Structures are given as structure tokens and as C-alpha cells.
VEXDOLUM-982225 format. One record per atom (N, C-alpha, C, CB): atom name; chain; residue in one letter; y, z, x negated. Coordinates in Angstrom, 1 decimal, decimal comma, padded with zeros to 4 digits. Glycine has a CB too. Example, Ala and Ser with C-alpha at 12.3 -4.5 7.8 and 13.67 -1.06 7.14 Angstrom:
<roba at="N" ch="A" aa="a" py="-005,7" pz="007,8" px="-013,2"/>
<roba at="CA" ch="A" aa="a" py="-004,5" pz="007,8" px="-012,3"/>
<roba at="C" ch="A" aa="a" py="-003,3" pz="007,8" px="-013,2"/>
<roba at="CB" ch="A" aa="a" py="-004,5" pz="009,0" px="-011,3"/>
<roba at="N" ch="A" aa="s" py="-002,2" pz="007,1" px="-012,8"/>
<roba at="CA" ch="A" aa="s" py="-001,1" pz="007,1" px="-013,7"/>
<roba at="C" ch="A" aa="s" py="000,0" pz="007,9" px="-012,9"/>
<roba at="CB" ch="A" aa="s" py="-000,6" pz="005,7" px="-014,1"/>
END
This chain:
<roba at="N" ch="A" aa="x" py="-078,1" pz="122,7" px="-046,0"/>
<roba at="CA" ch="A" aa="x" py="-079,3" pz="123,1" px="-045,3"/>
<roba at="C" ch="A" aa="x" py="-080,5" pz="122,3" px="-045,9"/>
<roba at="CB" ch="A" aa="x" py="-079,1" pz="122,9" px="-043,8"/>
<roba at="N" ch="A" aa="x" py="-081,5" pz="122,9" px="-046,2"/>
<roba at="CA" ch="A" aa="x" py="-082,7" pz="122,3" px="-046,7"/>
<roba at="C" ch="A" aa="x" py="-083,6" pz="121,9" px="-045,6"/>
<roba at="CB" ch="A" aa="x" py="-083,4" pz="123,1" px="-047,7"/>
<roba at="N" ch="A" aa="x" py="-084,3" pz="120,7" px="-045,7"/>
<roba at="CA" ch="A" aa="x" py="-085,3" pz="120,3" px="-044,7"/>
<roba at="C" ch="A" aa="x" py="-086,6" pz="120,3" px="-045,4"/>
<roba at="CB" ch="A" aa="x" py="-084,9" pz="118,9" px="-044,1"/>
<roba at="N" ch="A" aa="x" py="-087,6" pz="120,5" px="-044,6"/>
<roba at="CA" ch="A" aa="x" py="-089,0" pz="120,5" px="-045,1"/>
<roba at="C" ch="A" aa="x" py="-089,4" pz="119,1" px="-045,5"/>
<roba at="CB" ch="A" aa="x" py="-090,0" pz="121,0" px="-044,0"/>
<roba at="N" ch="A" aa="x" py="-089,9" pz="118,9" px="-046,7"/>
<roba at="CA" ch="A" aa="x" py="-090,3" pz="117,6" px="-047,2"/>
<roba at="C" ch="A" aa="x" py="-091,8" pz="117,3" px="-046,8"/>
<roba at="CB" ch="A" aa="x" py="-090,2" pz="117,6" px="-048,8"/>
<roba at="N" ch="A" aa="x" py="-092,0" pz="116,2" px="-046,2"/>
<roba at="CA" ch="A" aa="x" py="-093,3" pz="115,8" px="-045,9"/>
<roba at="C" ch="A" aa="x" py="-093,7" pz="114,7" px="-046,8"/>
<roba at="CB" ch="A" aa="x" py="-093,4" pz="115,3" px="-044,3"/>
<roba at="N" ch="A" aa="x" py="-094,6" pz="114,9" px="-047,8"/>
<roba at="CA" ch="A" aa="x" py="-094,9" pz="114,0" px="-048,8"/>
<roba at="C" ch="A" aa="x" py="-095,8" pz="112,8" px="-048,3"/>
<roba at="CB" ch="A" aa="x" py="-095,6" pz="114,7" px="-049,9"/>
<roba at="N" ch="A" aa="x" py="-095,8" pz="111,7" px="-049,0"/>
<roba at="CA" ch="A" aa="x" py="-096,6" pz="110,6" px="-048,7"/>
<roba at="C" ch="A" aa="x" py="-097,8" pz="110,6" px="-049,6"/>
<roba at="CB" ch="A" aa="x" py="-095,7" pz="109,3" px="-048,8"/>
<roba at="N" ch="A" aa="x" py="-099,0" pz="110,8" px="-049,1"/>
<roba at="CA" ch="A" aa="x" py="-100,2" pz="110,9" px="-049,9"/>
<roba at="C" ch="A" aa="x" py="-100,5" pz="109,6" px="-050,6"/>
<roba at="CB" ch="A" aa="x" py="-101,4" pz="111,3" px="-049,1"/>
<roba at="N" ch="A" aa="x" py="-100,0" pz="108,5" px="-050,2"/>
<roba at="CA" ch="A" aa="x" py="-100,3" pz="107,2" px="-050,8"/>
<roba at="C" ch="A" aa="x" py="-099,6" pz="107,1" px="-052,2"/>
<roba at="CB" ch="A" aa="x" py="-099,9" pz="106,0" px="-049,9"/>
<roba at="N" ch="A" aa="x" py="-098,6" pz="107,9" px="-052,4"/>
<roba at="CA" ch="A" aa="x" py="-097,8" pz="107,8" px="-053,6"/>
<roba at="C" ch="A" aa="x" py="-098,4" pz="108,8" px="-054,7"/>
<roba at="CB" ch="A" aa="x" py="-096,4" pz="108,2" px="-053,4"/>
<roba at="N" ch="A" aa="x" py="-099,4" pz="109,5" px="-054,4"/>
<roba at="CA" ch="A" aa="x" py="-100,0" pz="110,4" px="-055,4"/>
<roba at="C" ch="A" aa="x" py="-101,0" pz="109,6" px="-056,3"/>
<roba at="CB" ch="A" aa="x" py="-100,7" pz="111,6" px="-054,7"/>
<roba at="N" ch="A" aa="x" py="-100,8" pz="109,7" px="-057,6"/>
<roba at="CA" ch="A" aa="x" py="-101,6" pz="109,0" px="-058,5"/>
<roba at="C" ch="A" aa="x" py="-102,7" pz="109,9" px="-059,0"/>
<roba at="CB" ch="A" aa="x" py="-100,8" pz="108,5" px="-059,7"/>
<roba at="N" ch="A" aa="x" py="-103,9" pz="109,4" px="-059,1"/>
<roba at="CA" ch="A" aa="x" py="-105,0" pz="110,2" px="-059,7"/>
<roba at="C" ch="A" aa="x" py="-104,8" pz="110,5" px="-061,2"/>
<roba at="CB" ch="A" aa="x" py="-106,4" pz="109,5" px="-059,5"/>
<roba at="N" ch="A" aa="x" py="-105,0" pz="111,8" px="-061,6"/>
<roba at="CA" ch="A" aa="x" py="-104,7" pz="112,2" px="-062,9"/>
<roba at="C" ch="A" aa="x" py="-105,9" pz="112,3" px="-063,8"/>
<roba at="CB" ch="A" aa="x" py="-103,9" pz="113,5" px="-063,0"/>
<roba at="N" ch="A" aa="x" py="-107,1" pz="112,0" px="-063,2"/>
<roba at="CA" ch="A" aa="x" py="-108,3" pz="112,1" px="-064,0"/>
<roba at="C" ch="A" aa="x" py="-108,4" pz="111,2" px="-065,1"/>
<roba at="CB" ch="A" aa="x" py="-109,5" pz="111,9" px="-063,0"/>
<roba at="N" ch="A" aa="x" py="-107,9" pz="110,0" px="-065,0"/>
<roba at="CA" ch="A" aa="x" py="-108,0" pz="109,0" px="-066,1"/>
<roba at="C" ch="A" aa="x" py="-106,9" pz="109,1" px="-067,2"/>
<roba at="CB" ch="A" aa="x" py="-107,9" pz="107,6" px="-065,5"/>
<roba at="N" ch="A" aa="x" py="-105,9" pz="110,0" px="-067,0"/>
<roba at="CA" ch="A" aa="x" py="-104,9" pz="110,2" px="-067,9"/>
<roba at="C" ch="A" aa="x" py="-105,2" pz="111,3" px="-068,9"/>
<roba at="CB" ch="A" aa="x" py="-103,5" pz="110,5" px="-067,2"/>
<roba at="N" ch="A" aa="x" py="-105,2" pz="111,0" px="-070,2"/>
<roba at="CA" ch="A" aa="x" py="-105,6" pz="112,0" px="-071,2"/>
<roba at="C" ch="A" aa="x" py="-104,3" pz="112,6" px="-071,7"/>
<roba at="CB" ch="A" aa="x" py="-106,3" pz="111,3" px="-072,4"/>
<roba at="N" ch="A" aa="x" py="-104,0" pz="113,9" px="-071,3"/>
<roba at="CA" ch="A" aa="x" py="-102,8" pz="114,6" px="-071,7"/>
<roba at="C" ch="A" aa="x" py="-103,1" pz="115,3" px="-073,0"/>
<roba at="CB" ch="A" aa="x" py="-102,4" pz="115,6" px="-070,5"/>
<roba at="N" ch="A" aa="x" py="-102,1" pz="115,2" px="-073,9"/>
<roba at="CA" ch="A" aa="x" py="-102,2" pz="115,8" px="-075,2"/>
<roba at="C" ch="A" aa="x" py="-101,8" pz="117,2" px="-075,1"/>
<roba at="CB" ch="A" aa="x" py="-101,4" pz="115,0" px="-076,3"/>
<roba at="N" ch="A" aa="x" py="-102,0" pz="118,0" px="-076,2"/>
<roba at="CA" ch="A" aa="x" py="-101,6" pz="119,4" px="-076,3"/>
<roba at="C" ch="A" aa="x" py="-100,1" pz="119,6" px="-076,1"/>
<roba at="CB" ch="A" aa="x" py="-102,0" pz="120,0" px="-077,6"/>
<roba at="N" ch="A" aa="x" py="-099,3" pz="118,6" px="-076,5"/>
<roba at="CA" ch="A" aa="x" py="-097,8" pz="118,8" px="-076,3"/>
<roba at="C" ch="A" aa="x" py="-097,3" pz="118,3" px="-074,9"/>
<roba at="CB" ch="A" aa="x" py="-097,1" pz="118,1" px="-077,4"/>
<roba at="N" ch="A" aa="x" py="-098,2" pz="118,2" px="-074,0"/>
<roba at="CA" ch="A" aa="x" py="-097,9" pz="117,7" px="-072,6"/>
<roba at="C" ch="A" aa="x" py="-097,4" pz="116,3" px="-072,5"/>
<roba at="CB" ch="A" aa="x" py="-096,9" pz="118,7" px="-072,0"/>
<roba at="N" ch="A" aa="x" py="-097,8" pz="115,4" px="-073,4"/>
<roba at="CA" ch="A" aa="x" py="-097,4" pz="114,0" px="-073,4"/>
<roba at="C" ch="A" aa="x" py="-098,7" pz="113,2" px="-073,3"/>
<roba at="CB" ch="A" aa="x" py="-096,6" pz="113,6" px="-074,6"/>
<roba at="N" ch="A" aa="x" py="-098,5" pz="111,9" px="-072,9"/>
<roba at="CA" ch="A" aa="x" py="-099,6" pz="111,0" px="-072,9"/>
<roba at="C" ch="A" aa="x" py="-099,2" pz="109,6" px="-073,3"/>
<roba at="CB" ch="A" aa="x" py="-100,3" pz="111,0" px="-071,5"/>
<roba at="N" ch="A" aa="x" py="-100,1" pz="108,8" px="-073,7"/>
<roba at="CA" ch="A" aa="x" py="-099,7" pz="107,4" px="-074,2"/>
<roba at="C" ch="A" aa="x" py="-099,9" pz="106,5" px="-073,0"/>
<roba at="CB" ch="A" aa="x" py="-100,6" pz="107,0" px="-075,4"/>
<roba at="N" ch="A" aa="x" py="-098,9" pz="105,7" px="-072,7"/>
<roba at="CA" ch="A" aa="x" py="-099,0" pz="104,8" px="-071,6"/>
<roba at="C" ch="A" aa="x" py="-099,6" pz="103,5" px="-072,2"/>
<roba at="CB" ch="A" aa="x" py="-097,6" pz="104,5" px="-071,0"/>
<roba at="N" ch="A" aa="x" py="-100,6" pz="102,9" px="-071,5"/>
<roba at="CA" ch="A" aa="x" py="-101,3" pz="101,8" px="-071,9"/>
<roba at="C" ch="A" aa="x" py="-101,0" pz="100,6" px="-071,0"/>
<roba at="CB" ch="A" aa="x" py="-102,8" pz="102,0" px="-072,0"/>
<roba at="N" ch="A" aa="x" py="-100,7" pz="099,4" px="-071,6"/>
<roba at="CA" ch="A" aa="x" py="-100,4" pz="098,2" px="-070,8"/>
<roba at="C" ch="A" aa="x" py="-101,7" pz="097,7" px="-070,2"/>
<roba at="CB" ch="A" aa="x" py="-099,7" pz="097,2" px="-071,6"/>
<roba at="N" ch="A" aa="x" py="-101,6" pz="097,2" px="-069,0"/>
<roba at="CA" ch="A" aa="x" py="-102,8" pz="096,6" px="-068,3"/>
<roba at="C" ch="A" aa="x" py="-102,7" pz="095,1" px="-068,4"/>
<roba at="CB" ch="A" aa="x" py="-102,9" pz="097,1" px="-066,9"/>
<roba at="N" ch="A" aa="x" py="-101,5" pz="094,6" px="-068,2"/>
<roba at="CA" ch="A" aa="x" py="-101,4" pz="093,1" px="-068,0"/>
<roba at="C" ch="A" aa="x" py="-100,0" pz="092,7" px="-068,3"/>
<roba at="CB" ch="A" aa="x" py="-101,8" pz="092,7" px="-066,6"/>
<roba at="N" ch="A" aa="x" py="-099,8" pz="091,5" px="-068,8"/>
<roba at="CA" ch="A" aa="x" py="-098,5" pz="090,8" px="-069,0"/>
<roba at="C" ch="A" aa="x" py="-098,3" pz="090,0" px="-067,7"/>
<roba at="CB" ch="A" aa="x" py="-098,4" pz="090,0" px="-070,3"/>
<roba at="N" ch="A" aa="x" py="-097,2" pz="090,3" px="-067,0"/>
<roba at="CA" ch="A" aa="x" py="-097,0" pz="089,7" px="-065,7"/>
<roba at="C" ch="A" aa="x" py="-096,1" pz="088,4" px="-065,8"/>
<roba at="CB" ch="A" aa="x" py="-096,3" pz="090,6" px="-064,8"/>
<roba at="N" ch="A" aa="x" py="-095,1" pz="088,5" px="-066,7"/>
<roba at="CA" ch="A" aa="x" py="-094,2" pz="087,4" px="-066,8"/>
<roba at="C" ch="A" aa="x" py="-093,6" pz="087,3" px="-068,2"/>
<roba at="CB" ch="A" aa="x" py="-093,1" pz="087,5" px="-065,7"/>
<roba at="N" ch="A" aa="x" py="-092,9" pz="086,2" px="-068,5"/>
<roba at="CA" ch="A" aa="x" py="-092,2" pz="086,0" px="-069,7"/>
<roba at="C" ch="A" aa="x" py="-090,9" pz="085,4" px="-069,5"/>
<roba at="CB" ch="A" aa="x" py="-093,1" pz="085,2" px="-070,7"/>
<roba at="N" ch="A" aa="x" py="-089,8" pz="085,8" px="-070,2"/>
<roba at="CA" ch="A" aa="x" py="-088,5" pz="085,2" px="-070,1"/>
<roba at="C" ch="A" aa="x" py="-087,9" pz="085,1" px="-071,5"/>
<roba at="CB" ch="A" aa="x" py="-087,6" pz="085,9" px="-069,1"/>
<roba at="N" ch="A" aa="x" py="-086,9" pz="084,2" px="-071,6"/>
<roba at="CA" ch="A" aa="x" py="-086,2" pz="084,1" px="-072,9"/>
<roba at="C" ch="A" aa="x" py="-084,7" pz="084,1" px="-072,5"/>
<roba at="CB" ch="A" aa="x" py="-086,5" pz="082,7" px="-073,6"/>
<roba at="N" ch="A" aa="x" py="-084,0" pz="085,1" px="-073,0"/>
<roba at="CA" ch="A" aa="x" py="-082,6" pz="085,3" px="-072,7"/>
<roba at="C" ch="A" aa="x" py="-081,8" pz="084,7" px="-073,9"/>
<roba at="CB" ch="A" aa="x" py="-082,2" pz="086,8" px="-072,5"/>
<roba at="N" ch="A" aa="x" py="-080,8" pz="084,0" px="-073,5"/>
<roba at="CA" ch="A" aa="x" py="-079,9" pz="083,4" px="-074,6"/>
<roba at="C" ch="A" aa="x" py="-078,7" pz="084,3" px="-074,8"/>
<roba at="CB" ch="A" aa="x" py="-079,4" pz="082,0" px="-074,1"/>
<roba at="N" ch="A" aa="x" py="-078,6" pz="084,8" px="-076,1"/>
<roba at="CA" ch="A" aa="x" py="-077,5" pz="085,5" px="-076,5"/>
<roba at="C" ch="A" aa="x" py="-076,5" pz="084,6" px="-077,3"/>
<roba at="CB" ch="A" aa="x" py="-077,9" pz="086,7" px="-077,4"/>
<roba at="N" ch="A" aa="x" py="-075,5" pz="085,1" px="-077,8"/>
<roba at="CA" ch="A" aa="x" py="-074,5" pz="084,2" px="-078,5"/>
<roba at="C" ch="A" aa="x" py="-075,1" pz="083,4" px="-079,6"/>
<roba at="CB" ch="A" aa="x" py="-073,4" pz="085,0" px="-079,0"/>
<roba at="N" ch="A" aa="x" py="-075,9" pz="084,0" px="-080,4"/>
<roba at="CA" ch="A" aa="x" py="-076,5" pz="083,3" px="-081,6"/>
<roba at="C" ch="A" aa="x" py="-078,0" pz="083,2" px="-081,6"/>
<roba at="CB" ch="A" aa="x" py="-076,0" pz="084,0" px="-082,8"/>
<roba at="N" ch="A" aa="x" py="-078,7" pz="083,8" px="-080,7"/>
<roba at="CA" ch="A" aa="x" py="-080,1" pz="083,7" px="-080,8"/>
<roba at="C" ch="A" aa="x" py="-080,7" pz="083,8" px="-079,4"/>
<roba at="CB" ch="A" aa="x" py="-080,7" pz="084,8" px="-081,7"/>
<roba at="N" ch="A" aa="x" py="-082,0" pz="083,5" px="-079,3"/>
<roba at="CA" ch="A" aa="x" py="-082,8" pz="083,7" px="-078,1"/>
<roba at="C" ch="A" aa="x" py="-083,7" pz="084,9" px="-078,3"/>
<roba at="CB" ch="A" aa="x" py="-083,7" pz="082,4" px="-077,8"/>
<roba at="N" ch="A" aa="x" py="-083,8" pz="085,7" px="-077,2"/>
<roba at="CA" ch="A" aa="x" py="-084,6" pz="086,9" px="-077,2"/>
<roba at="C" ch="A" aa="x" py="-085,7" pz="086,8" px="-076,2"/>
<roba at="CB" ch="A" aa="x" py="-083,7" pz="088,2" px="-077,0"/>
<roba at="N" ch="A" aa="x" py="-086,9" pz="086,8" px="-076,6"/>
<roba at="CA" ch="A" aa="x" py="-088,1" pz="086,7" px="-075,7"/>
<roba at="C" ch="A" aa="x" py="-088,5" pz="088,1" px="-075,2"/>
<roba at="CB" ch="A" aa="x" py="-089,3" pz="085,9" px="-076,3"/>
<roba at="N" ch="A" aa="x" py="-088,7" pz="088,2" px="-073,9"/>
<roba at="CA" ch="A" aa="x" py="-089,2" pz="089,4" px="-073,3"/>
<roba at="C" ch="A" aa="x" py="-090,4" pz="089,2" px="-072,4"/>
<roba at="CB" ch="A" aa="x" py="-088,1" pz="090,1" px="-072,4"/>
<roba at="N" ch="A" aa="x" py="-091,2" pz="090,2" px="-072,3"/>
<roba at="CA" ch="A" aa="x" py="-092,4" pz="090,1" px="-071,4"/>
<roba at="C" ch="A" aa="x" py="-092,3" pz="091,2" px="-070,4"/>
<roba at="CB" ch="A" aa="x" py="-093,7" pz="090,1" px="-072,2"/>
<roba at="N" ch="A" aa="x" py="-092,8" pz="091,0" px="-069,2"/>
<roba at="CA" ch="A" aa="x" py="-092,9" pz="092,0" px="-068,1"/>
<roba at="C" ch="A" aa="x" py="-094,2" pz="092,6" px="-068,2"/>
<roba at="CB" ch="A" aa="x" py="-092,5" pz="091,4" px="-066,7"/>
<roba at="N" ch="A" aa="x" py="-094,3" pz="093,9" px="-068,5"/>
<roba at="CA" ch="A" aa="x" py="-095,5" pz="094,6" px="-068,7"/>
<roba at="C" ch="A" aa="x" py="-095,9" pz="095,5" px="-067,6"/>
<roba at="CB" ch="A" aa="x" py="-095,5" pz="095,4" px="-070,0"/>
<roba at="N" ch="A" aa="x" py="-097,1" pz="095,4" px="-067,1"/>
<roba at="CA" ch="A" aa="x" py="-097,6" pz="096,3" px="-066,1"/>
<roba at="C" ch="A" aa="x" py="-098,4" pz="097,4" px="-066,8"/>
<roba at="CB" ch="A" aa="x" py="-098,6" pz="095,6" px="-065,0"/>
<roba at="N" ch="A" aa="x" py="-098,0" pz="098,7" px="-066,6"/>
<roba at="CA" ch="A" aa="x" py="-098,6" pz="099,8" px="-067,3"/>
<roba at="C" ch="A" aa="x" py="-099,7" pz="100,4" px="-066,4"/>
<roba at="CB" ch="A" aa="x" py="-097,5" pz="100,9" px="-067,6"/>
<roba at="N" ch="A" aa="x" py="-100,6" pz="101,2" px="-067,0"/>
<roba at="CA" ch="A" aa="x" py="-101,8" pz="101,7" px="-066,4"/>
<roba at="C" ch="A" aa="x" py="-101,5" pz="102,6" px="-065,2"/>
<roba at="CB" ch="A" aa="x" py="-102,6" pz="102,5" px="-067,4"/>
<roba at="N" ch="A" aa="x" py="-100,6" pz="103,5" px="-065,3"/>
<roba at="CA" ch="A" aa="x" py="-100,4" pz="104,4" px="-064,2"/>
<roba at="C" ch="A" aa="x" py="-099,2" pz="104,1" px="-063,3"/>
<roba at="CB" ch="A" aa="x" py="-100,2" pz="105,8" px="-064,8"/>
<roba at="N" ch="A" aa="x" py="-098,7" pz="102,8" px="-063,3"/>
<roba at="CA" ch="A" aa="x" py="-097,6" pz="102,4" px="-062,5"/>
<roba at="C" ch="A" aa="x" py="-097,9" pz="101,3" px="-061,6"/>
<roba at="CB" ch="A" aa="x" py="-096,4" pz="102,1" px="-063,4"/>
<roba at="N" ch="A" aa="x" py="-097,1" pz="101,2" px="-060,5"/>
<roba at="CA" ch="A" aa="x" py="-097,2" pz="100,1" px="-059,6"/>
<roba at="C" ch="A" aa="x" py="-096,5" pz="098,8" px="-060,1"/>
<roba at="CB" ch="A" aa="x" py="-096,7" pz="100,5" px="-058,2"/>
<roba at="N" ch="A" aa="x" py="-096,8" pz="097,7" px="-059,5"/>
<roba at="CA" ch="A" aa="x" py="-096,2" pz="096,4" px="-060,0"/>
<roba at="C" ch="A" aa="x" py="-094,7" pz="096,5" px="-059,9"/>
<roba at="CB" ch="A" aa="x" py="-096,7" pz="095,2" px="-059,1"/>
<roba at="N" ch="A" aa="x" py="-094,1" pz="097,2" px="-058,9"/>
<roba at="CA" ch="A" aa="x" py="-092,7" pz="097,3" px="-058,8"/>
<roba at="C" ch="A" aa="x" py="-092,1" pz="098,0" px="-059,9"/>
<roba at="CB" ch="A" aa="x" py="-092,4" pz="097,9" px="-057,5"/>
<roba at="N" ch="A" aa="x" py="-092,8" pz="098,8" px="-060,6"/>
<roba at="CA" ch="A" aa="x" py="-092,3" pz="099,7" px="-061,7"/>
<roba at="C" ch="A" aa="x" py="-092,6" pz="099,0" px="-063,1"/>
<roba at="CB" ch="A" aa="x" py="-092,9" pz="101,0" px="-061,7"/>
<roba at="N" ch="A" aa="x" py="-093,1" pz="097,8" px="-063,2"/>
<roba at="CA" ch="A" aa="x" py="-093,3" pz="097,1" px="-064,4"/>
<roba at="C" ch="A" aa="x" py="-092,0" pz="097,0" px="-065,2"/>
<roba at="CB" ch="A" aa="x" py="-094,0" pz="095,7" px="-064,2"/>
<roba at="N" ch="A" aa="x" py="-092,1" pz="097,0" px="-066,5"/>
<roba at="CA" ch="A" aa="x" py="-090,8" pz="097,0" px="-067,3"/>
<roba at="C" ch="A" aa="x" py="-090,8" pz="095,8" px="-068,2"/>
<roba at="CB" ch="A" aa="x" py="-090,8" pz="098,3" px="-068,2"/>
<roba at="N" ch="A" aa="x" py="-089,6" pz="095,4" px="-068,6"/>
<roba at="CA" ch="A" aa="x" py="-089,4" pz="094,3" px="-069,5"/>
<roba at="C" ch="A" aa="x" py="-089,3" pz="094,9" px="-070,9"/>
<roba at="CB" ch="A" aa="x" py="-088,1" pz="093,5" px="-069,2"/>
<roba at="N" ch="A" aa="x" py="-090,1" pz="094,3" px="-071,8"/>
<roba at="CA" ch="A" aa="x" py="-090,2" pz="094,8" px="-073,2"/>
<roba at="C" ch="A" aa="x" py="-090,0" pz="093,6" px="-074,1"/>
<roba at="CB" ch="A" aa="x" py="-091,6" pz="095,5" px="-073,4"/>
<roba at="N" ch="A" aa="x" py="-089,6" pz="093,9" px="-075,3"/>
<roba at="CA" ch="A" aa="x" py="-089,4" pz="092,8" px="-076,3"/>
<roba at="C" ch="A" aa="x" py="-090,8" pz="092,2" px="-076,6"/>
<roba at="CB" ch="A" aa="x" py="-088,8" pz="093,4" px="-077,6"/>
<roba at="N" ch="A" aa="x" py="-090,9" pz="090,9" px="-076,6"/>
<roba at="CA" ch="A" aa="x" py="-092,2" pz="090,2" px="-076,8"/>
<roba at="C" ch="A" aa="x" py="-092,7" pz="090,5" px="-078,2"/>
<roba at="CB" ch="A" aa="x" py="-092,1" pz="088,7" px="-076,5"/>
<roba at="N" ch="A" aa="x" py="-091,9" pz="090,4" px="-079,2"/>
<roba at="CA" ch="A" aa="x" py="-092,3" pz="090,6" px="-080,6"/>
<roba at="C" ch="A" aa="x" py="-092,9" pz="092,0" px="-080,8"/>
<roba at="CB" ch="A" aa="x" py="-091,1" pz="090,4" px="-081,5"/>
<roba at="N" ch="A" aa="x" py="-092,3" pz="093,1" px="-080,3"/>
<roba at="CA" ch="A" aa="x" py="-092,8" pz="094,4" px="-080,4"/>
<roba at="C" ch="A" aa="x" py="-094,1" pz="094,6" px="-079,7"/>
<roba at="CB" ch="A" aa="x" py="-091,8" pz="095,4" px="-080,0"/>
<roba at="N" ch="A" aa="x" py="-094,2" pz="094,0" px="-078,5"/>
<roba at="CA" ch="A" aa="x" py="-095,4" pz="094,1" px="-077,7"/>
<roba at="C" ch="A" aa="x" py="-096,5" pz="093,4" px="-078,3"/>
<roba at="CB" ch="A" aa="x" py="-095,1" pz="093,6" px="-076,3"/>
<roba at="N" ch="A" aa="x" py="-096,3" pz="092,3" px="-078,9"/>
<roba at="CA" ch="A" aa="x" py="-097,3" pz="091,5" px="-079,6"/>
<roba at="C" ch="A" aa="x" py="-097,9" pz="092,3" px="-080,8"/>
<roba at="CB" ch="A" aa="x" py="-096,8" pz="090,2" px="-080,1"/>
<roba at="N" ch="A" aa="x" py="-097,0" pz="093,0" px="-081,5"/>
<roba at="CA" ch="A" aa="x" py="-097,5" pz="093,8" px="-082,6"/>
<roba at="C" ch="A" aa="x" py="-098,3" pz="095,0" px="-082,2"/>
<roba at="CB" ch="A" aa="x" py="-096,3" pz="094,3" px="-083,4"/>
<roba at="N" ch="A" aa="x" py="-097,9" pz="095,7" px="-081,1"/>
<roba at="CA" ch="A" aa="x" py="-098,7" pz="096,9" px="-080,7"/>
<roba at="C" ch="A" aa="x" py="-099,9" pz="096,5" px="-079,9"/>
<roba at="CB" ch="A" aa="x" py="-097,8" pz="097,7" px="-079,8"/>
<roba at="N" ch="A" aa="x" py="-099,9" pz="095,5" px="-079,1"/>
<roba at="CA" ch="A" aa="x" py="-101,0" pz="095,1" px="-078,2"/>
<roba at="C" ch="A" aa="x" py="-101,3" pz="093,6" px="-078,3"/>
<roba at="CB" ch="A" aa="x" py="-100,7" pz="095,5" px="-076,7"/>
<roba at="N" ch="A" aa="x" py="-101,8" pz="093,2" px="-079,5"/>
<roba at="CA" ch="A" aa="x" py="-102,1" pz="091,7" px="-079,6"/>
<roba at="C" ch="A" aa="x" py="-103,2" pz="091,2" px="-078,7"/>
<roba at="CB" ch="A" aa="x" py="-102,5" pz="091,5" px="-081,1"/>
<roba at="N" ch="A" aa="x" py="-104,1" pz="092,0" px="-078,3"/>
<roba at="CA" ch="A" aa="x" py="-105,2" pz="091,5" px="-077,4"/>
<roba at="C" ch="A" aa="x" py="-104,7" pz="091,0" px="-076,1"/>
<roba at="CB" ch="A" aa="x" py="-106,2" pz="092,7" px="-077,2"/>
<roba at="N" ch="A" aa="x" py="-103,5" pz="091,4" px="-075,6"/>
<roba at="CA" ch="A" aa="x" py="-103,0" pz="090,9" px="-074,3"/>
<roba at="C" ch="A" aa="x" py="-102,4" pz="089,5" px="-074,5"/>
<roba at="CB" ch="A" aa="x" py="-101,9" pz="091,9" px="-073,8"/>
<roba at="N" ch="A" aa="x" py="-102,2" pz="089,1" px="-075,7"/>
<roba at="CA" ch="A" aa="x" py="-101,6" pz="087,7" px="-075,9"/>
<roba at="C" ch="A" aa="x" py="-102,7" pz="086,7" px="-076,3"/>
<roba at="CB" ch="A" aa="x" py="-100,5" pz="087,8" px="-076,9"/>
<roba at="N" ch="A" aa="x" py="-103,8" pz="087,1" px="-076,7"/>
<roba at="CA" ch="A" aa="x" py="-104,9" pz="086,2" px="-077,1"/>
<roba at="C" ch="A" aa="x" py="-105,4" pz="085,3" px="-075,9"/>
<roba at="CB" ch="A" aa="x" py="-106,1" pz="086,9" px="-077,7"/>
<roba at="N" ch="A" aa="x" py="-105,5" pz="085,9" px="-074,8"/>
<roba at="CA" ch="A" aa="x" py="-106,0" pz="085,2" px="-073,6"/>
<roba at="C" ch="A" aa="x" py="-105,0" pz="084,2" px="-073,0"/>
<roba at="CB" ch="A" aa="x" py="-106,5" pz="086,2" px="-072,5"/>
<roba at="N" ch="A" aa="x" py="-103,7" pz="084,4" px="-073,3"/>
<roba at="CA" ch="A" aa="x" py="-102,7" pz="083,6" px="-072,8"/>
<roba at="C" ch="A" aa="x" py="-102,7" pz="082,2" px="-073,4"/>
<roba at="CB" ch="A" aa="x" py="-101,3" pz="084,2" px="-073,0"/>
<roba at="N" ch="A" aa="x" py="-103,2" pz="082,1" px="-074,6"/>
<roba at="CA" ch="A" aa="x" py="-103,2" pz="080,8" px="-075,3"/>
<roba at="C" ch="A" aa="x" py="-101,8" pz="080,3" px="-075,7"/>
<roba at="CB" ch="A" aa="x" py="-103,9" pz="079,7" px="-074,4"/>
<roba at="N" ch="A" aa="x" py="-101,6" pz="079,0" px="-075,8"/>
<roba at="CA" ch="A" aa="x" py="-100,3" pz="078,5" px="-076,1"/>
<roba at="C" ch="A" aa="x" py="-099,6" pz="077,8" px="-074,9"/>
<roba at="CB" ch="A" aa="x" py="-100,4" pz="077,4" px="-077,3"/>
<roba at="N" ch="A" aa="x" py="-099,4" pz="078,6" px="-073,9"/>
<roba at="CA" ch="A" aa="x" py="-098,8" pz="078,1" px="-072,7"/>
<roba at="C" ch="A" aa="x" py="-097,3" pz="078,1" px="-072,8"/>
<roba at="CB" ch="A" aa="x" py="-099,2" pz="078,9" px="-071,5"/>
<roba at="N" ch="A" aa="x" py="-096,7" pz="078,5" px="-073,9"/>
<roba at="CA" ch="A" aa="x" py="-095,3" pz="078,6" px="-074,1"/>
<roba at="C" ch="A" aa="x" py="-094,6" pz="077,3" px="-074,2"/>
<roba at="CB" ch="A" aa="x" py="-095,0" pz="079,4" px="-075,3"/>
END
């Protein structure tokens, strides 16, 4: 049996600022680096950063490889300085 769904208007994101391409895709843009962690593997250390994306909430931030993120978005790391 199906029930009527009552949506939560606070979860609706405004789509005016998102530029959708012809193939129905869009590029997600990082807003801020929230955190940094280094995970120890067997033979090496892997640095990750927690990235807050433009159209997502803080709870939906993702962990990305720091090296790749630095290459694609170097301007987010310039303001951090050498706090490592």
C-alpha cells in the first residue's frame, strides 16, 4: 500500500545558481576545505581533505585525496598556509 508523501520544503535546493550543461550534467565546485586527515597504510601515508561542495550540506561533505584536490583547486590551499 502506498502512502502520500509529504515533502519537506527545507530540503529543496535552489537550482538558479547551478549551470546545467546540454548533456544534463553540471560541475560540482568546492566551497571550503573543512578538515584534513592522514591515514596510515602498510607502506605509506595517504592525506585526505574533507570538502564542502557548493550544492550540498555540511553533513554531505566528502573525503577526497589531498593531492588531487590541490591540483584541481589550488586556491583553496593558499589561504591555509603551512599549518600542517
